[in-house]
Residue, then its C-alpha position, 0 to 999 in steps of 0.5 A: m776274169r770278169q764272170v762269176i756264175i751265180i747258178a754254179i754257186g747255187g747248184a753246188a749249194l743246193a747239192l751239199a749232200g753228195c760226197a764231195t765238199p761244198s768247196a769242191r762242188i762250188a769250184t767245179s761249178l764255177e769252172r764249168y762256167g768259165l772261171d779258171a781253176p785257181r780262182a774258182q777253188c779259191v772262191g769255194d774255199r773261202l765260201q766254205r770256210e766262212l759260211s755255214l751249210s745253211q748260209l750256203s743253202r740260203l745263197g744257192k736258193a737266192a742264186q736260183a731265184y735270181r736266174e729265173g727268167d734271165t735272157d742270159p743265165g750263163r753269165l753273172t758279174v761280181a755285181d750281180l752276185l753281190r746283189v743277190a747276196g745283199e738280198i738275203r737277211d744275213p749280212r755275213i753272206a754278202l760280206e763273205v761273197g765280196k771278200a772271196a770275190a776280192g781275195c780271189g782276184v775275180a774282177p768286178 
């Protein structure tokens, strides 16, 4: 599936204080925007395992800023997601987002 929704990761990352794990929040949000459950869970698991809560929060904030004013805020390609991650001054975030997308079979 081509679509990856950055707003889903953003919203999930900013809402980490709830009782669900970051992985579950990310996966649930991604599913809401059309990513199938196994891939959504895979991306969520990988990002939770490889990124700190601080890194997830920065990714979420960048994601929200990226979507402001977008004419099609309900969709995001892997290329868009990698672009946002690459703008954060933490190369590990971009690396792990790319690895999660590739490792979970989310096509560009």
